[in-house]
KERO-481382 format. One record per residue (C-alpha): x, y, z; residue in three letters. Coordinates in steps of 0.2 Angstrom, whole numbers, padded with zeros to 4 digits, always signed. Example, Ala and Ser with C-alpha at 12.3 -4.5 7.8 and 13.67 -1.06 7.14 Angstrom:
2
+0062-0022+0039ALA+0068-0005+0036SER
END
This chain:
109
+0270+0380+0484MET+0266+0387+0466ARG+0258+0403+0474GLU+0272+0405+0486PHE+0285+0404+0472LEU+0275+0417+0462GLN+0274+0429+0477HIS+0293+0427+0480GLN+0297+0430+0462GLU+0286+0446+0461ASN+0294+0452+0477LEU+0311+0449+0471THR+0307+0457+0454ALA+0300+0472+0463ASP+0316+0473+0474PHE+0328+0472+0459HIS+0318+0486+0450PHE+0318+0498+0465LYS+0337+0494+0468GLN+0341+0498+0450LYS+0332+0514+0450GLN+0342+0520+0465ILE+0358+0514+0458GLU+0354+0523+0442THR+0350+0539+0452GLY+0367+0537+0461LEU+0376+0535+0444GLU+0367+0551+0437GLN+0371+0560+0453LEU+0390+0556+0451HIS+0389+0561+0432TYR+0381+0578+0436ILE+0394+0581+0450GLN+0408+0577+0437THR+0400+0589+0425LYS+0398+0603+0438LEU+0416+0602+0443HIS+0422+0603+0425GLN+0411+0618+0423GLN+0418+0626+0438ILE+0436+0622+0433ASP+0432+0630+0416ALA+0426+0646+0425ILE+0441+0647+0435VAL+0452+0644+0420ASP+0443+0658+0411TYR+0445+0670+0425CYS+0464+0667+0425HIS+0464+0670+0406TYR+0454+0686+0409LEU+0466+0691+0423HIS+0481+0687+0413SER+0475+0698+0399HIS+0472+0713+0411SER+0454+0713+0408VAL+0453+0720+0426GLY+0443+0706+0433LEU+0444+0706+0452GLU+0448+0688+0455LEU+0449+0691+0474GLY+0430+0694+0474MET+0426+0681+0461LEU+0434+0666+0468PHE+0425+0666+0485PRO+0409+0667+0476GLU+0414+0652+0465ILE+0420+0642+0480GLU+0404+0646+0489SER+0393+0639+0474VAL+0404+0624+0473GLU+0403+0621+0492GLN+0384+0622+0492ALA+0383+0611+0477ALA+0394+0598+0486ARG+0383+0599+0501GLN+0367+0597+0491ASP+0375+0582+0481PHE+0381+0574+0497ARG+0363+0575+0505GLN+0355+0568+0489ILE+0368+0554+0489GLU+0364+0550+0508LEU+0345+0550+0504ASN+0348+0538+0489LEU+0358+0527+0500GLN+0346+0527+0514ALA+0332+0523+0502GLY+0342+0508+0496LEU+0344+0502+0514GLN+0325+0504+0517ARG+0322+0494+0501ILE+0333+0480+0506ARG+0326+0480+0524GLN+0308+0480+0516ASP+0313+0466+0505TYR+0320+0455+0519ARG+0304+0459+0530LEU+0292+0454+0516LYS+0302+0439+0511SER+0302+0433+0529ASN+0283+0436+0531ARG+0280+0427+0514LEU+0289+0412+0521GLU+0280+0413+0537GLU+0263+0414+0528ASN+0267+0399+0517TYR+0277+0389+0530GLY+0295+0384+0527HIS+0293+0375+0511MET
END
């Protein structure tokens, strides 16, 4: 019984550690997304400023480039987010599987 409880405790601690790592990764991803959007907004604002002061900046050429970068970043972030969420699902499934095996190995105590 004592050995079973120790294994179960270790398994649970490992699961919570991995889950926290992925949740932290998701939080960092969302933070980076926010910062990127703030920077893109600042670039757009600066372009408007330059244009309004007749610097001669061709906004028609610049905005599609900015939008292209933003769209690529959104796709990259979405893929990373999907990968992290899939990893979290795998960790949860692995935890359930290992927990069930542990109970089977030690009998239902």
